[in-house]
VEXNU-302828 format. One record per residue (C-alpha): residue in three letters; x, y, z. Coordinates in pm, 1 decimal. Each point is the difference from the previous one (the first is absolute). Layout:
N
{atom 'Ala'; {X; Y; Z}}
...
END
This chain:
329
{atom 'Unk'; {11330.2; 9065.7; 9103.2}}
{atom 'Unk'; {272.9; 212.8; 170.6}}
{atom 'Unk'; {-17.8; 371.4; -35.4}}
{atom 'Unk'; {316.9; 169.9; -86.5}}
{atom 'Unk'; {167.1; 240.4; 280.0}}
{atom 'Unk'; {220.5; 274.7; -105.6}}
{atom 'Unk'; {321.2; -158.0; 146.1}}
{atom 'Unk'; {167.2; -42.5; -335.5}}
{atom 'Unk'; {403.8; -13.2; 51.4}}
{atom 'Unk'; {66.0; 34.2; -359.7}}
{atom 'Unk'; {172.6; 358.5; -83.5}}
{atom 'Unk'; {-301.8; 215.5; -46.9}}
{atom 'Unk'; {-29.8; 334.1; -218.0}}
{atom 'Unk'; {125.9; 292.5; 170.7}}
{atom 'Unk'; {-325.7; 146.9; 45.1}}
{atom 'Unk'; {-157.1; -326.5; 127.2}}
{atom 'Unk'; {263.2; -29.2; 242.3}}
{atom 'Unk'; {-48.7; 326.4; 150.2}}
{atom 'Unk'; {-391.7; -89.2; 6.7}}
{atom 'Unk'; {96.9; -330.4; 169.4}}
{atom 'Unk'; {203.8; 179.7; 255.8}}
{atom 'Unk'; {-236.9; 274.9; 71.7}}
{atom 'Unk'; {-270.0; -260.9; 32.5}}
{atom 'Unk'; {178.6; -158.9; 274.9}}
{atom 'Unk'; {114.5; 329.9; 174.9}}
{atom 'Unk'; {-327.8; 199.3; -18.5}}
{atom 'Unk'; {-222.0; -244.4; 236.1}}
{atom 'Unk'; {225.7; 14.3; 302.2}}
{atom 'Unk'; {27.8; 359.4; -26.6}}
{atom 'Unk'; {-368.5; 74.0; -47.2}}
{atom 'Unk'; {-100.7; -222.3; 276.9}}
{atom 'Unk'; {194.1; 236.0; 257.7}}
{atom 'Unk'; {-235.2; 288.9; -75.4}}
{atom 'Unk'; {-263.0; 68.3; 255.1}}
{atom 'Unk'; {-324.2; -212.7; -74.5}}
{atom 'Unk'; {-183.6; 338.0; -93.1}}
{atom 'Unk'; {232.2; 29.2; -288.2}}
{atom 'Unk'; {76.6; -346.5; -125.6}}
{atom 'Unk'; {-360.0; -106.3; -2.5}}
{atom 'Unk'; {-77.8; 268.5; -270.6}}
{atom 'Unk'; {38.8; -199.7; -335.5}}
{atom 'Unk'; {1.4; 340.2; -224.7}}
{atom 'Unk'; {335.3; 97.8; 153.5}}
{atom 'Unk'; {181.3; -342.5; -98.3}}
{atom 'Unk'; {-210.2; -58.7; -319.2}}
{atom 'Unk'; {229.4; 221.0; -207.2}}
{atom 'Unk'; {314.3; -187.7; 111.7}}
{atom 'Unk'; {-182.5; -338.0; -98.2}}
{atom 'Unk'; {-69.6; 138.2; -359.6}}
{atom 'Unk'; {337.0; 111.2; -45.4}}
{atom 'Unk'; {185.4; -321.1; 92.6}}
{atom 'Unk'; {-256.9; -201.1; -211.0}}
{atom 'Unk'; {116.2; 233.9; -270.7}}
{atom 'Unk'; {357.9; -64.3; 57.8}}
{atom 'Unk'; {-67.3; -363.7; -38.9}}
{atom 'Unk'; {-46.7; -99.3; 369.0}}
{atom 'Unk'; {-224.6; -305.8; 100.3}}
{atom 'Unk'; {-267.7; -71.0; -80.1}}
{atom 'Unk'; {-11.9; -288.2; 235.5}}
{atom 'Unk'; {208.0; 24.8; 337.5}}
{atom 'Unk'; {-29.2; -121.1; 325.6}}
{atom 'Unk'; {-147.5; 227.0; 286.1}}
{atom 'Unk'; {132.7; -41.6; 357.6}}
{atom 'Unk'; {-291.0; 37.4; 186.6}}
{atom 'Unk'; {-11.4; 175.1; 341.7}}
{atom 'Unk'; {-174.6; -300.2; 163.1}}
{atom 'Unk'; {301.4; -221.7; -83.5}}
{atom 'Unk'; {-129.1; -176.9; -328.8}}
{atom 'Unk'; {101.6; 59.1; -356.9}}
{atom 'Unk'; {-212.3; 11.3; -316.2}}
{atom 'Unk'; {49.9; 32.5; -358.4}}
{atom 'Unk'; {-173.6; 292.3; -131.9}}
{atom 'Unk'; {-42.3; 149.1; -350.7}}
{atom 'Unk'; {97.9; 402.4; -6.8}}
{atom 'Unk'; {-259.1; 50.3; -283.3}}
{atom 'Unk'; {-268.0; -116.4; 219.4}}
{atom 'Unk'; {-182.6; 292.7; 215.5}}
{atom 'Unk'; {-87.9; -275.0; 238.2}}
{atom 'Unk'; {362.6; -78.2; 73.4}}
{atom 'Unk'; {256.8; 228.6; -82.3}}
{atom 'Unk'; {-50.3; 229.3; 313.5}}
{atom 'Unk'; {56.8; -294.3; 219.9}}
{atom 'Unk'; {351.0; -53.5; -152.5}}
{atom 'Unk'; {111.9; 324.0; 143.0}}
{atom 'Unk'; {-186.9; 42.3; 321.6}}
{atom 'Unk'; {-4.7; -386.0; 96.2}}
{atom 'Unk'; {-348.4; 21.4; 114.8}}
{atom 'Unk'; {-358.2; -99.9; -121.1}}
{atom 'Unk'; {-299.6; 30.7; 244.3}}
{atom 'Unk'; {238.8; -74.9; 280.0}}
{atom 'Unk'; {-242.8; 95.0; 302.5}}
{atom 'Unk'; {-294.1; -195.1; -150.7}}
{atom 'Unk'; {234.6; -297.8; -67.0}}
{atom 'Unk'; {115.2; 9.7; 353.0}}
{atom 'Unk'; {-344.9; -13.3; 143.8}}
{atom 'Unk'; {-71.8; -328.9; -235.9}}
{atom 'Unk'; {305.5; -153.8; 112.4}}
{atom 'Unk'; {-78.5; 54.6; 363.1}}
{atom 'Unk'; {-340.7; -163.0; -85.8}}
{atom 'Unk'; {178.0; -303.1; -143.4}}
{atom 'Unk'; {226.3; -29.7; 330.9}}
{atom 'Unk'; {-287.2; 33.2; 245.1}}
{atom 'Unk'; {-270.2; -205.9; -173.1}}
{atom 'Unk'; {46.0; -371.3; -172.9}}
{atom 'Unk'; {-125.6; -5.1; -343.5}}
{atom 'Unk'; {117.9; 72.4; -354.6}}
{atom 'Unk'; {28.2; 363.2; -161.9}}
{atom 'Unk'; {-166.4; 73.7; -320.0}}
{atom 'Unk'; {144.7; 260.0; -232.8}}
{atom 'Unk'; {-265.7; 71.4; -254.4}}
{atom 'Unk'; {168.5; 213.1; -292.6}}
{atom 'Unk'; {360.1; -133.6; 67.2}}
{atom 'Unk'; {141.2; 191.6; -277.7}}
{atom 'Unk'; {410.6; -75.9; 25.6}}
{atom 'Unk'; {-28.3; -98.9; 384.1}}
{atom 'Unk'; {36.9; 352.9; 159.7}}
{atom 'Unk'; {-224.3; -129.8; 267.0}}
{atom 'Unk'; {14.8; -384.6; -51.6}}
{atom 'Unk'; {419.9; -13.2; 60.8}}
{atom 'Unk'; {-28.0; 185.6; 345.2}}
{atom 'Unk'; {-324.1; -207.9; 87.0}}
{atom 'Unk'; {185.5; -321.3; -106.6}}
{atom 'Unk'; {300.4; 80.3; 235.3}}
{atom 'Unk'; {-234.2; 45.0; 256.4}}
{atom 'Unk'; {-199.7; -335.3; -48.9}}
{atom 'Unk'; {330.6; -158.6; -27.5}}
{atom 'Unk'; {92.1; 76.9; 337.8}}
{atom 'Unk'; {-357.2; -66.6; 149.6}}
{atom 'Unk'; {-8.8; -347.5; -189.1}}
{atom 'Unk'; {-290.6; 90.4; -237.8}}
{atom 'Unk'; {-34.1; 130.2; -354.7}}
{atom 'Unk'; {-134.6; 261.7; -248.2}}
{atom 'Unk'; {-244.0; -29.5; -282.9}}
{atom 'Unk'; {60.7; 244.3; -269.4}}
{atom 'Unk'; {-223.2; 33.6; -282.3}}
{atom 'Unk'; {146.9; 183.0; -309.5}}
{atom 'Unk'; {-152.2; -46.5; -341.5}}
{atom 'Unk'; {232.9; 200.5; -207.8}}
{atom 'Unk'; {259.3; -250.9; -139.4}}
{atom 'Unk'; {287.7; 209.7; -2.1}}
{atom 'Unk'; {-73.7; 128.3; 371.5}}
{atom 'Unk'; {-28.4; -349.9; 126.9}}
{atom 'Unk'; {330.2; -109.4; -185.1}}
{atom 'Unk'; {170.0; 291.8; 192.4}}
{atom 'Unk'; {-180.9; -59.2; 312.2}}
{atom 'Unk'; {129.7; -368.5; 5.5}}
{atom 'Unk'; {354.1; 160.6; -71.1}}
{atom 'Unk'; {-16.0; 234.5; 289.9}}
{atom 'Unk'; {-109.9; -287.5; 236.6}}
{atom 'Unk'; {289.8; -204.4; -126.2}}
{atom 'Unk'; {234.0; 275.0; 52.5}}
{atom 'Unk'; {-91.8; 10.0; 369.8}}
{atom 'Unk'; {-21.8; -374.5; 65.6}}
{atom 'Unk'; {-362.9; -12.6; 73.7}}
{atom 'Unk'; {-143.3; -146.2; -286.5}}
{atom 'Unk'; {-110.1; -306.2; 174.6}}
{atom 'Unk'; {-215.3; 218.4; 223.2}}
{atom 'Unk'; {-210.0; 146.3; -280.0}}
{atom 'Unk'; {-275.0; -154.6; -223.7}}
{atom 'Unk'; {-26.4; 234.4; -330.8}}
{atom 'Unk'; {-348.2; -30.1; -163.7}}
{atom 'Unk'; {3.7; 150.8; -330.0}}
{atom 'Unk'; {-382.4; 99.4; 31.7}}
{atom 'Unk'; {-199.9; 336.6; 25.0}}
{atom 'Unk'; {-183.6; -6.2; 320.9}}
{atom 'Unk'; {-365.4; 63.5; -70.6}}
{atom 'Unk'; {-347.0; -110.3; 113.8}}
{atom 'Unk'; {-50.0; -280.2; -245.2}}
{atom 'Unk'; {214.6; -255.5; -193.3}}
{atom 'Unk'; {60.6; 60.3; -375.9}}
{atom 'Unk'; {208.6; 259.7; -184.0}}
{atom 'Unk'; {65.0; 355.5; 7.5}}
{atom 'Unk'; {150.7; 262.2; -229.7}}
{atom 'Unk'; {277.3; 216.3; 168.2}}
{atom 'Unk'; {152.0; 313.1; -148.0}}
{atom 'Unk'; {376.2; 40.5; 34.4}}
{atom 'Unk'; {43.0; 338.8; 110.1}}
{atom 'Unk'; {247.6; 288.1; 43.5}}
{atom 'Unk'; {315.8; -206.6; 97.5}}
{atom 'Unk'; {-67.7; -199.8; -308.8}}
{atom 'Unk'; {-43.3; 279.5; -231.9}}
{atom 'Unk'; {311.3; 154.0; 126.7}}
{atom 'Unk'; {190.3; -314.3; -119.5}}
{atom 'Unk'; {45.8; -187.9; 328.8}}
{atom 'Unk'; {9.6; -355.6; 21.0}}
{atom 'Unk'; {-235.0; -22.7; 305.8}}
{atom 'Unk'; {-251.0; 236.2; 133.3}}
{atom 'Unk'; {-339.6; 100.9; 90.0}}
{atom 'Unk'; {-325.8; -146.1; -150.5}}
{atom 'Unk'; {-370.3; 17.8; 58.9}}
{atom 'Unk'; {-321.9; -189.2; -134.0}}
{atom 'Unk'; {-144.6; 184.4; -313.7}}
{atom 'Unk'; {-251.6; 235.3; 63.5}}
{atom 'Unk'; {-239.3; 28.9; -330.7}}
{atom 'Unk'; {-15.7; 387.7; 9.0}}
{atom 'Unk'; {225.0; 67.4; -305.4}}
{atom 'Unk'; {290.1; 124.7; 215.9}}
{atom 'Unk'; {178.9; -340.9; 33.0}}
{atom 'Unk'; {47.6; -8.4; -412.1}}
{atom 'Unk'; {340.2; 163.6; 35.6}}
{atom 'Unk'; {164.5; -294.6; 214.4}}
{atom 'Unk'; {91.6; -365.7; -119.2}}
{atom 'Unk'; {-241.2; -258.5; 119.7}}
{atom 'Unk'; {81.2; -338.6; 136.3}}
{atom 'Unk'; {-279.8; -251.6; 79.5}}
{atom 'Unk'; {75.4; -221.9; 316.8}}
{atom 'Unk'; {-177.5; -259.7; 232.6}}
{atom 'Unk'; {-201.0; 131.2; 304.7}}
{atom 'Unk'; {-92.4; -175.7; 301.3}}
{atom 'Unk'; {-162.9; 88.5; 336.8}}
{atom 'Unk'; {255.1; -21.9; 312.2}}
{atom 'Unk'; {-225.1; -274.1; 155.4}}
{atom 'Unk'; {61.5; -215.9; -294.4}}
{atom 'Unk'; {368.8; 52.4; -9.2}}
{atom 'Unk'; {25.5; -86.2; 375.1}}
{atom 'Unk'; {-190.7; -333.1; -61.3}}
{atom 'Unk'; {231.8; -88.3; -257.4}}
{atom 'Unk'; {297.1; 47.6; 274.7}}
{atom 'Unk'; {-206.8; -189.4; 250.9}}
{atom 'Unk'; {-174.6; 256.1; 176.9}}
{atom 'Unk'; {272.1; 178.4; 211.6}}
{atom 'Unk'; {-100.1; 253.1; 249.0}}
{atom 'Unk'; {58.2; 358.4; -98.9}}
{atom 'Unk'; {152.7; 256.2; 258.9}}
{atom 'Unk'; {35.1; 304.5; -224.4}}
{atom 'Unk'; {-80.9; 129.0; -346.6}}
{atom 'Unk'; {138.8; 265.1; -210.7}}
{atom 'Unk'; {-213.0; 135.8; -278.1}}
{atom 'Unk'; {109.0; 225.8; -297.1}}
{atom 'Unk'; {-217.2; -69.7; -288.8}}
{atom 'Unk'; {-35.1; 338.7; -157.2}}
{atom 'Unk'; {-375.4; 23.5; 35.8}}
{atom 'Unk'; {-106.1; -376.4; 20.0}}
{atom 'Unk'; {20.0; -33.4; 392.6}}
{atom 'Unk'; {-370.7; -23.4; 6.8}}
{atom 'Unk'; {-11.7; -303.0; -214.6}}
{atom 'Unk'; {296.0; -141.7; 215.3}}
{atom 'Unk'; {-156.8; 32.9; 296.9}}
{atom 'Unk'; {-337.9; -175.8; -134.2}}
{atom 'Unk'; {199.3; -296.3; -125.0}}
{atom 'Unk'; {177.3; -29.5; 353.1}}
{atom 'Unk'; {-324.2; -30.3; 192.8}}
{atom 'Unk'; {54.5; -341.7; 173.0}}
{atom 'Unk'; {365.3; 93.3; 86.6}}
{atom 'Unk'; {-115.7; 332.4; 189.6}}
{atom 'Unk'; {-272.7; -159.9; 180.8}}
{atom 'Unk'; {201.1; -313.0; 108.0}}
{atom 'Unk'; {355.9; 122.2; 66.6}}
{atom 'Unk'; {-86.8; 385.7; 91.3}}
{atom 'Unk'; {347.6; 132.4; -161.1}}
{atom 'Unk'; {109.2; 348.3; 23.7}}
{atom 'Unk'; {14.3; 169.4; -388.7}}
{atom 'Unk'; {212.5; 299.7; -104.4}}
{atom 'Unk'; {-207.7; 120.3; -298.0}}
{atom 'Unk'; {36.4; 295.0; -240.2}}
{atom 'Unk'; {-307.1; 185.0; -145.7}}
{atom 'Unk'; {120.0; 182.4; -332.6}}
{atom 'Unk'; {-303.1; 224.1; -59.4}}
{atom 'Unk'; {119.6; 44.8; -378.8}}
{atom 'Unk'; {-121.2; -353.7; -70.7}}
{atom 'Unk'; {-316.0; -1.6; 187.4}}
{atom 'Unk'; {-87.5; 346.4; -148.2}}
{atom 'Unk'; {24.7; -137.3; -348.0}}
{atom 'Unk'; {-210.7; -303.1; 103.4}}
{atom 'Unk'; {-274.0; 250.7; 128.7}}
{atom 'Unk'; {19.9; -150.4; 348.1}}
{atom 'Unk'; {163.7; 55.5; 330.1}}
{atom 'Unk'; {200.0; -259.7; 197.8}}
{atom 'Unk'; {-191.2; 96.7; 312.5}}
{atom 'Unk'; {-316.7; -73.5; -169.9}}
{atom 'Unk'; {124.2; -324.8; -132.1}}
{atom 'Unk'; {196.6; -136.4; 289.7}}
{atom 'Unk'; {-187.0; 167.6; 311.3}}
{atom 'Unk'; {-288.7; -284.2; -7.5}}
{atom 'Unk'; {244.4; -294.3; 4.9}}
{atom 'Unk'; {210.0; 154.7; 275.3}}
{atom 'Unk'; {-294.3; 72.6; 226.5}}
{atom 'Unk'; {-113.7; -371.0; -47.4}}
{atom 'Unk'; {331.3; -123.2; 89.5}}
{atom 'Unk'; {-13.9; 230.3; 294.0}}
{atom 'Unk'; {328.8; 170.3; -101.6}}
{atom 'Unk'; {113.8; 366.7; 68.3}}
{atom 'Unk'; {195.8; 243.4; -215.6}}
{atom 'Unk'; {310.1; 163.9; 174.3}}
{atom 'Unk'; {155.7; 319.8; -151.0}}
{atom 'Unk'; {242.7; 225.7; 122.4}}
{atom 'Unk'; {-127.7; 362.1; 33.1}}
{atom 'Unk'; {214.8; 310.2; 155.1}}
{atom 'Unk'; {264.6; -266.8; 135.3}}
{atom 'Unk'; {-253.4; -210.7; 177.4}}
{atom 'Unk'; {-184.7; -322.7; -99.9}}
{atom 'Unk'; {-353.8; 6.5; -5.7}}
{atom 'Unk'; {-287.7; -232.8; -72.4}}
{atom 'Unk'; {-218.8; 92.7; -301.8}}
{atom 'Unk'; {-325.2; -171.4; 57.6}}
{atom 'Unk'; {-133.0; 122.5; -352.2}}
{atom 'Unk'; {294.4; -144.7; -223.1}}
{atom 'Unk'; {49.2; 335.1; -166.2}}
{atom 'Unk'; {241.7; 74.7; -275.8}}
{atom 'Unk'; {25.1; 349.5; -83.3}}
{atom 'Unk'; {365.4; 14.4; -115.1}}
{atom 'Unk'; {142.7; -61.6; -354.5}}
{atom 'Unk'; {214.9; -290.6; 138.6}}
{atom 'Unk'; {-88.3; -114.2; 353.2}}
{atom 'Unk'; {194.0; -261.8; 193.6}}
{atom 'Unk'; {-220.5; -154.8; 258.5}}
{atom 'Unk'; {5.6; -302.9; 249.6}}
{atom 'Unk'; {-296.0; -224.2; 32.4}}
{atom 'Unk'; {21.1; -190.5; 314.4}}
{atom 'Unk'; {-260.7; -233.7; 187.1}}
{atom 'Unk'; {-212.8; 176.2; 269.7}}
{atom 'Unk'; {145.5; -189.1; 271.9}}
{atom 'Unk'; {371.2; 74.6; -100.7}}
{atom 'Unk'; {-43.0; 400.7; -16.6}}
{atom 'Unk'; {173.9; 56.4; 311.8}}
{atom 'Unk'; {256.3; -206.9; -58.4}}
{atom 'Unk'; {83.4; 138.8; -339.1}}
{atom 'Unk'; {-0.4; 353.7; 131.4}}
{atom 'Unk'; {244.3; -74.8; 250.2}}
{atom 'Unk'; {222.2; -175.2; -257.6}}
{atom 'Unk'; {-45.8; 286.9; -266.7}}
{atom 'Unk'; {98.7; 254.6; 296.1}}
{atom 'Unk'; {320.0; -212.8; 87.1}}
{atom 'Unk'; {82.3; -8.4; -367.8}}
{atom 'Unk'; {-38.2; 370.7; -59.3}}
{atom 'Unk'; {262.6; 61.4; 275.9}}
{atom 'Unk'; {253.3; -206.6; -174.7}}
{atom 'Unk'; {240.8; 225.8; -202.7}}
{atom 'Unk'; {17.9; -27.5; -409.5}}
END
């Protein structure tokens, strides 16, 4: 399946022509602004809404600052800001790419969505002679992910697995959330939480599988780095990756989203700390412009990005993180 990109050369209606012209013109102008201005979505959100109302988009190609390209949906809150800035988690992706360069092994993208991480990781893997394993259970997202890999010529360096990574094989129900509700073809999803709050979203049943089993199916490649963004299911994902963490000792970039854990009446610290201690892992976090080791694996922020590192690699990774921090964005 090929997703349409707005490059229609037939004569458009007048307003559509204006919108199409502005859509091409705004990103280069926006990216010239100082970072403190261009990274505030509320400043450009009215422009995106106006261009959409004029008939611009909704599917466009974003030229990313890191050098790759992505087909994005301007109706998706996860994607539209990327089009104007050409950025998405750039500093964290740089860290992951550096780990791929330094250490042999595949990269794992748990919750790959449309390839915002998978594509740059696949570009790095291609250069290193490695691969990316991208798990994305939402069919529309997985199709766009495949299209974005082809757009960048790295489809041969990625294995797409249409499963939700969890602690046991079976099936789980996902909620198709804000992006889909706004009319986007692709977007964010989360495992259903049975507290009544998810009744407003469309539901989708998908297969689930532990990462350990996915890697077994692929011939058990060694893993060097993992990115995990699973909307409150990271604890289940880690439990299903026990053998991988014990044997391969990968670096993991994870996101703790407190909203989902609070609704589940648990905390990521409580659910993940026992495993991480058993694996002899450490949690690195950036506080006051310095990287520190959090031995308690605390998470007191609504949305917390953490780096999970084997104890024997803490100093190496802190040095890499400091180097990455010095590189301009």
